[in-house]
Biotite code that builds the C-alpha atoms (Angstrom):
import biotite.structure as struc

atoms = struc.array([
    struc.Atom([170.003, 101.305, 157.004], chain_id="A", res_id=1, res_name="MET", atom_name="CA", element="C"),
    struc.Atom([169.233, 98.386, 159.331], chain_id="A", res_id=2, res_name="ILE", atom_name="CA", element="C"),
    struc.Atom([170.452, 100.493, 162.268], chain_id="A", res_id=3, res_name="VAL", atom_name="CA", element="C"),
    struc.Atom([168.168, 103.344, 161.194], chain_id="A", res_id=4, res_name="ALA", atom_name="CA", element="C"),
    struc.Atom([165.165, 101.015, 160.929], chain_id="A", res_id=5, res_name="ILE", atom_name="CA", element="C"),
    struc.Atom([165.876, 99.558, 164.366], chain_id="A", res_id=6, res_name="LEU", atom_name="CA", element="C"),
    struc.Atom([166.319, 103.059, 165.781], chain_id="A", res_id=7, res_name="LEU", atom_name="CA", element="C"),
    struc.Atom([162.933, 104.224, 164.459], chain_id="A", res_id=8, res_name="VAL", atom_name="CA", element="C"),
    struc.Atom([161.201, 101.091, 165.769], chain_id="A", res_id=9, res_name="LEU", atom_name="CA", element="C"),
    struc.Atom([162.984, 101.347, 169.113], chain_id="A", res_id=10, res_name="GLY", atom_name="CA", element="C"),
    struc.Atom([162.060, 104.989, 169.577], chain_id="A", res_id=11, res_name="LEU", atom_name="CA", element="C"),
    struc.Atom([158.410, 104.316, 168.745], chain_id="A", res_id=12, res_name="VAL", atom_name="CA", element="C"),
    struc.Atom([158.391, 101.464, 171.274], chain_id="A", res_id=13, res_name="LEU", atom_name="CA", element="C"),
    struc.Atom([160.060, 103.598, 173.971], chain_id="A", res_id=14, res_name="ILE", atom_name="CA", element="C"),
    struc.Atom([157.585, 106.395, 173.344], chain_id="A", res_id=15, res_name="ASP", atom_name="CA", element="C"),
    struc.Atom([154.533, 104.142, 173.437], chain_id="A", res_id=16, res_name="GLN", atom_name="CA", element="C"),
    struc.Atom([155.768, 102.258, 176.513], chain_id="A", res_id=17, res_name="PHE", atom_name="CA", element="C"),
    struc.Atom([156.477, 105.443, 178.488], chain_id="A", res_id=18, res_name="THR", atom_name="CA", element="C"),
    struc.Atom([153.081, 106.915, 177.577], chain_id="A", res_id=19, res_name="LYS", atom_name="CA", element="C"),
    struc.Atom([151.303, 103.723, 178.628], chain_id="A", res_id=20, res_name="LYS", atom_name="CA", element="C"),
    struc.Atom([153.287, 103.659, 181.869], chain_id="A", res_id=21, res_name="TYR", atom_name="CA", element="C"),
    struc.Atom([152.451, 107.319, 182.550], chain_id="A", res_id=22, res_name="ALA", atom_name="CA", element="C"),
    struc.Atom([148.736, 106.737, 181.898], chain_id="A", res_id=23, res_name="ARG", atom_name="CA", element="C"),
    struc.Atom([148.816, 103.920, 184.437], chain_id="A", res_id=24, res_name="LYS", atom_name="CA", element="C"),
    struc.Atom([151.009, 105.469, 187.147], chain_id="A", res_id=25, res_name="LYS", atom_name="CA", element="C"),
    struc.Atom([150.079, 109.155, 186.945], chain_id="A", res_id=26, res_name="LEU", atom_name="CA", element="C"),
    struc.Atom([146.325, 108.847, 186.546], chain_id="A", res_id=27, res_name="ARG", atom_name="CA", element="C"),
    struc.Atom([145.433, 110.680, 189.761], chain_id="A", res_id=28, res_name="PHE", atom_name="CA", element="C"),
    struc.Atom([148.686, 112.187, 190.938], chain_id="A", res_id=29, res_name="LYS", atom_name="CA", element="C"),
    struc.Atom([151.484, 114.590, 190.225], chain_id="A", res_id=30, res_name="GLN", atom_name="CA", element="C"),
    struc.Atom([155.112, 113.959, 191.167], chain_id="A", res_id=31, res_name="ILE", atom_name="CA", element="C"),
    struc.Atom([157.767, 116.656, 191.454], chain_id="A", res_id=32, res_name="LYS", atom_name="CA", element="C"),
    struc.Atom([161.423, 115.593, 191.296], chain_id="A", res_id=33, res_name="LYS", atom_name="CA", element="C"),
    struc.Atom([163.937, 118.409, 191.093], chain_id="A", res_id=34, res_name="GLY", atom_name="CA", element="C"),
    struc.Atom([163.330, 120.392, 187.910], chain_id="A", res_id=35, res_name="PRO", atom_name="CA", element="C"),
    struc.Atom([160.839, 117.800, 186.587], chain_id="A", res_id=36, res_name="LEU", atom_name="CA", element="C"),
    struc.Atom([157.113, 117.580, 187.178], chain_id="A", res_id=37, res_name="THR", atom_name="CA", element="C"),
    struc.Atom([155.362, 114.349, 186.197], chain_id="A", res_id=38, res_name="PHE", atom_name="CA", element="C"),
    struc.Atom([151.655, 114.749, 185.533], chain_id="A", res_id=39, res_name="LYS", atom_name="CA", element="C"),
    struc.Atom([149.299, 113.202, 183.020], chain_id="A", res_id=40, res_name="LEU", atom_name="CA", element="C"),
    struc.Atom([148.226, 115.757, 180.408], chain_id="A", res_id=41, res_name="VAL", atom_name="CA", element="C"),
    struc.Atom([146.372, 115.135, 177.160], chain_id="A", res_id=42, res_name="TYR", atom_name="CA", element="C"),
    struc.Atom([146.824, 117.405, 174.162], chain_id="A", res_id=43, res_name="ASN", atom_name="CA", element="C"),
    struc.Atom([144.132, 117.291, 171.488], chain_id="A", res_id=44, res_name="LYS", atom_name="CA", element="C"),
    struc.Atom([146.019, 119.841, 169.417], chain_id="A", res_id=45, res_name="GLY", atom_name="CA", element="C"),
    struc.Atom([149.587, 120.414, 168.361], chain_id="A", res_id=46, res_name="ALA", atom_name="CA", element="C"),
    struc.Atom([151.915, 122.756, 170.277], chain_id="A", res_id=47, res_name="PHE", atom_name="CA", element="C"),
    struc.Atom([149.917, 124.606, 172.960], chain_id="A", res_id=48, res_name="ARG", atom_name="CA", element="C"),
    struc.Atom([146.661, 123.170, 171.602], chain_id="A", res_id=49, res_name="GLY", atom_name="CA", element="C"),
    struc.Atom([147.029, 124.485, 168.055], chain_id="A", res_id=50, res_name="LEU", atom_name="CA", element="C"),
    struc.Atom([144.266, 123.037, 165.808], chain_id="A", res_id=51, res_name="LEU", atom_name="CA", element="C"),
    struc.Atom([142.643, 121.194, 168.736], chain_id="A", res_id=52, res_name="LYS", atom_name="CA", element="C"),
    struc.Atom([139.220, 121.896, 167.243], chain_id="A", res_id=53, res_name="ASN", atom_name="CA", element="C"),
    struc.Atom([140.310, 120.626, 163.808], chain_id="A", res_id=54, res_name="ARG", atom_name="CA", element="C"),
    struc.Atom([141.375, 117.019, 164.432], chain_id="A", res_id=55, res_name="PRO", atom_name="CA", element="C"),
    struc.Atom([141.097, 115.871, 160.801], chain_id="A", res_id=56, res_name="LEU", atom_name="CA", element="C"),
    struc.Atom([143.263, 118.733, 159.585], chain_id="A", res_id=57, res_name="ILE", atom_name="CA", element="C"),
    struc.Atom([145.816, 118.020, 162.313], chain_id="A", res_id=58, res_name="LEU", atom_name="CA", element="C"),
    struc.Atom([145.928, 114.289, 161.540], chain_id="A", res_id=59, res_name="ILE", atom_name="CA", element="C"),
    struc.Atom([146.242, 115.069, 157.818], chain_id="A", res_id=60, res_name="SER", atom_name="CA", element="C"),
    struc.Atom([149.157, 117.411, 158.462], chain_id="A", res_id=61, res_name="ILE", atom_name="CA", element="C"),
    struc.Atom([150.853, 114.823, 160.663], chain_id="A", res_id=62, res_name="GLN", atom_name="CA", element="C"),
    struc.Atom([150.379, 112.038, 158.116], chain_id="A", res_id=63, res_name="VAL", atom_name="CA", element="C"),
    struc.Atom([151.816, 114.243, 155.356], chain_id="A", res_id=64, res_name="ILE", atom_name="CA", element="C"),
    struc.Atom([154.760, 115.143, 157.604], chain_id="A", res_id=65, res_name="ALA", atom_name="CA", element="C"),
    struc.Atom([155.457, 111.489, 158.447], chain_id="A", res_id=66, res_name="VAL", atom_name="CA", element="C"),
    struc.Atom([155.279, 110.483, 154.769], chain_id="A", res_id=67, res_name="VAL", atom_name="CA", element="C"),
    struc.Atom([157.584, 113.367, 153.779], chain_id="A", res_id=68, res_name="PHE", atom_name="CA", element="C"),
    struc.Atom([160.037, 112.468, 156.565], chain_id="A", res_id=69, res_name="LEU", atom_name="CA", element="C"),
    struc.Atom([159.889, 108.825, 155.499], chain_id="A", res_id=70, res_name="GLY", atom_name="CA", element="C"),
    struc.Atom([160.768, 109.761, 151.925], chain_id="A", res_id=71, res_name="ILE", atom_name="CA", element="C"),
    struc.Atom([163.706, 111.911, 153.079], chain_id="A", res_id=72, res_name="LEU", atom_name="CA", element="C"),
    struc.Atom([164.791, 109.131, 155.428], chain_id="A", res_id=73, res_name="TRP", atom_name="CA", element="C"),
    struc.Atom([164.863, 106.605, 152.565], chain_id="A", res_id=74, res_name="VAL", atom_name="CA", element="C"),
    struc.Atom([166.661, 109.015, 150.228], chain_id="A", res_id=75, res_name="ILE", atom_name="CA", element="C"),
    struc.Atom([169.397, 109.830, 152.749], chain_id="A", res_id=76, res_name="TYR", atom_name="CA", element="C"),
    struc.Atom([169.629, 106.274, 154.081], chain_id="A", res_id=77, res_name="GLY", atom_name="CA", element="C"),
    struc.Atom([169.525, 104.205, 150.910], chain_id="A", res_id=78, res_name="LEU", atom_name="CA", element="C"),
    struc.Atom([170.605, 106.474, 148.091], chain_id="A", res_id=79, res_name="PHE", atom_name="CA", element="C"),
    struc.Atom([172.832, 109.175, 149.529], chain_id="A", res_id=80, res_name="LYS", atom_name="CA", element="C"),
    struc.Atom([174.132, 106.991, 152.360], chain_id="A", res_id=81, res_name="LYS", atom_name="CA", element="C"),
    struc.Atom([174.406, 109.988, 154.694], chain_id="A", res_id=82, res_name="GLU", atom_name="CA", element="C"),
    struc.Atom([174.638, 108.239, 158.044], chain_id="A", res_id=83, res_name="ARG", atom_name="CA", element="C"),
    struc.Atom([174.467, 111.303, 160.306], chain_id="A", res_id=84, res_name="SER", atom_name="CA", element="C"),
    struc.Atom([171.466, 112.786, 158.490], chain_id="A", res_id=85, res_name="ILE", atom_name="CA", element="C"),
    struc.Atom([169.739, 109.393, 158.337], chain_id="A", res_id=86, res_name="THR", atom_name="CA", element="C"),
    struc.Atom([170.123, 108.892, 162.090], chain_id="A", res_id=87, res_name="LEU", atom_name="CA", element="C"),
    struc.Atom([168.858, 112.411, 162.839], chain_id="A", res_id=88, res_name="ALA", atom_name="CA", element="C"),
    struc.Atom([165.873, 111.820, 160.550], chain_id="A", res_id=89, res_name="LEU", atom_name="CA", element="C"),
    struc.Atom([165.336, 108.478, 162.307], chain_id="A", res_id=90, res_name="SER", atom_name="CA", element="C"),
    struc.Atom([164.925, 110.299, 165.607], chain_id="A", res_id=91, res_name="MET", atom_name="CA", element="C"),
    struc.Atom([162.471, 112.789, 164.113], chain_id="A", res_id=92, res_name="ILE", atom_name="CA", element="C"),
    struc.Atom([160.558, 110.048, 162.284], chain_id="A", res_id=93, res_name="LEU", atom_name="CA", element="C"),
    struc.Atom([160.357, 107.831, 165.372], chain_id="A", res_id=94, res_name="GLY", atom_name="CA", element="C"),
    struc.Atom([158.975, 110.712, 167.434], chain_id="A", res_id=95, res_name="GLY", atom_name="CA", element="C"),
    struc.Atom([156.532, 111.778, 164.732], chain_id="A", res_id=96, res_name="ALA", atom_name="CA", element="C"),
    struc.Atom([155.209, 108.226, 164.359], chain_id="A", res_id=97, res_name="ILE", atom_name="CA", element="C"),
    struc.Atom([154.853, 107.898, 168.139], chain_id="A", res_id=98, res_name="GLY", atom_name="CA", element="C"),
    struc.Atom([152.706, 111.019, 168.392], chain_id="A", res_id=99, res_name="ASN", atom_name="CA", element="C"),
    struc.Atom([150.747, 110.105, 165.263], chain_id="A", res_id=100, res_name="LEU", atom_name="CA", element="C"),
    struc.Atom([149.859, 106.724, 166.788], chain_id="A", res_id=101, res_name="ILE", atom_name="CA", element="C"),
    struc.Atom([148.363, 108.532, 169.793], chain_id="A", res_id=102, res_name="ASP", atom_name="CA", element="C"),
    struc.Atom([146.494, 111.029, 167.668], chain_id="A", res_id=103, res_name="ARG", atom_name="CA", element="C"),
    struc.Atom([144.944, 108.350, 165.435], chain_id="A", res_id=104, res_name="ILE", atom_name="CA", element="C"),
    struc.Atom([144.157, 105.846, 168.210], chain_id="A", res_id=105, res_name="SER", atom_name="CA", element="C"),
    struc.Atom([143.054, 108.235, 170.985], chain_id="A", res_id=106, res_name="ASP", atom_name="CA", element="C"),
    struc.Atom([142.370, 111.562, 169.287], chain_id="A", res_id=107, res_name="GLY", atom_name="CA", element="C"),
    struc.Atom([144.946, 113.151, 171.581], chain_id="A", res_id=108, res_name="LYS", atom_name="CA", element="C"),
    struc.Atom([148.610, 112.896, 172.507], chain_id="A", res_id=109, res_name="VAL", atom_name="CA", element="C"),
    struc.Atom([149.681, 111.822, 175.985], chain_id="A", res_id=110, res_name="THR", atom_name="CA", element="C"),
    struc.Atom([152.191, 114.158, 177.625], chain_id="A", res_id=111, res_name="ASP", atom_name="CA", element="C"),
    struc.Atom([153.538, 113.465, 181.075], chain_id="A", res_id=112, res_name="PHE", atom_name="CA", element="C"),
    struc.Atom([156.478, 115.590, 182.130], chain_id="A", res_id=113, res_name="PHE", atom_name="CA", element="C"),
    struc.Atom([157.393, 119.249, 182.360], chain_id="A", res_id=114, res_name="ALA", atom_name="CA", element="C"),
    struc.Atom([160.682, 120.952, 183.025], chain_id="A", res_id=115, res_name="ILE", atom_name="CA", element="C"),
    struc.Atom([160.513, 123.851, 185.460], chain_id="A", res_id=116, res_name="THR", atom_name="CA", element="C"),
    struc.Atom([162.057, 126.416, 183.110], chain_id="A", res_id=117, res_name="TRP", atom_name="CA", element="C"),
    struc.Atom([159.666, 125.614, 180.225], chain_id="A", res_id=118, res_name="THR", atom_name="CA", element="C"),
    struc.Atom([156.748, 127.351, 181.942], chain_id="A", res_id=119, res_name="LYS", atom_name="CA", element="C"),
    struc.Atom([154.545, 124.312, 182.460], chain_id="A", res_id=120, res_name="LYS", atom_name="CA", element="C"),
    struc.Atom([154.718, 122.965, 178.910], chain_id="A", res_id=121, res_name="LEU", atom_name="CA", element="C"),
    struc.Atom([154.300, 119.212, 179.105], chain_id="A", res_id=122, res_name="PHE", atom_name="CA", element="C"),
    struc.Atom([156.177, 116.769, 176.889], chain_id="A", res_id=123, res_name="TYR", atom_name="CA", element="C"),
    struc.Atom([156.528, 113.103, 176.079], chain_id="A", res_id=124, res_name="ASN", atom_name="CA", element="C"),
    struc.Atom([159.496, 111.117, 174.798], chain_id="A", res_id=125, res_name="MET", atom_name="CA", element="C"),
    struc.Atom([158.432, 111.542, 171.150], chain_id="A", res_id=126, res_name="ALA", atom_name="CA", element="C"),
    struc.Atom([158.643, 115.306, 171.547], chain_id="A", res_id=127, res_name="ASP", atom_name="CA", element="C"),
    struc.Atom([162.214, 114.998, 172.794], chain_id="A", res_id=128, res_name="TRP", atom_name="CA", element="C"),
    struc.Atom([163.191, 112.588, 170.018], chain_id="A", res_id=129, res_name="PHE", atom_name="CA", element="C"),
    struc.Atom([161.919, 115.145, 167.497], chain_id="A", res_id=130, res_name="ILE", atom_name="CA", element="C"),
    struc.Atom([163.768, 117.973, 169.245], chain_id="A", res_id=131, res_name="PHE", atom_name="CA", element="C"),
    struc.Atom([167.053, 116.068, 169.493], chain_id="A", res_id=132, res_name="ILE", atom_name="CA", element="C"),
    struc.Atom([166.811, 114.919, 165.864], chain_id="A", res_id=133, res_name="GLY", atom_name="CA", element="C"),
    struc.Atom([166.141, 118.483, 164.735], chain_id="A", res_id=134, res_name="GLY", atom_name="CA", element="C"),
    struc.Atom([169.053, 119.802, 166.782], chain_id="A", res_id=135, res_name="LEU", atom_name="CA", element="C"),
    struc.Atom([171.265, 117.071, 165.325], chain_id="A", res_id=136, res_name="TRP", atom_name="CA", element="C"),
    struc.Atom([170.274, 118.057, 161.761], chain_id="A", res_id=137, res_name="LEU", atom_name="CA", element="C"),
    struc.Atom([171.026, 121.689, 162.557], chain_id="A", res_id=138, res_name="PHE", atom_name="CA", element="C"),
    struc.Atom([174.462, 120.828, 163.947], chain_id="A", res_id=139, res_name="LEU", atom_name="CA", element="C"),
    struc.Atom([175.266, 118.628, 160.936], chain_id="A", res_id=140, res_name="VAL", atom_name="CA", element="C"),
    struc.Atom([174.324, 121.499, 158.631], chain_id="A", res_id=141, res_name="ASP", atom_name="CA", element="C"),
    struc.Atom([176.332, 124.085, 160.575], chain_id="A", res_id=142, res_name="VAL", atom_name="CA", element="C"),
    struc.Atom([179.435, 121.913, 160.741], chain_id="A", res_id=143, res_name="THR", atom_name="CA", element="C"),
    struc.Atom([179.269, 121.128, 157.028], chain_id="A", res_id=144, res_name="ARG", atom_name="CA", element="C"),
    struc.Atom([178.906, 124.773, 156.072], chain_id="A", res_id=145, res_name="ARG", atom_name="CA", element="C"),
    struc.Atom([181.499, 126.256, 158.390], chain_id="A", res_id=146, res_name="HIS", atom_name="CA", element="C"),
    struc.Atom([184.152, 123.634, 159.061], chain_id="A", res_id=147, res_name="PHE", atom_name="CA", element="C"),
])
């Protein structure tokens, strides 16, 4: 469980550091490198601005999600001792906490890179931690059910 705790803390730190760096370096410019575009974008809502005009509802949903994830994380880490699920949940939890910090402190989430084939959707590291953790959980489930 120590590894899982360190992973969550590390991911939150990476997320917050990269957002701070992007806010400093990308303030007035856009950089294109291969399939990546780096540009400072703020999202007051969830995906594609969902609930941007309802910040208290959005923060409430995010807090509930983080608490729920935290409970699952503790159950799988301490009681069930499911290492693969605990590590996947650690990635999701770290990303969720990173974005929640932004939402509570700034009222918006800092995004700073887009991938060409995602049609100008901008992301941050927390988003990718959540995606990778979710994919990991899916793969764990599929392999347990079919192999």
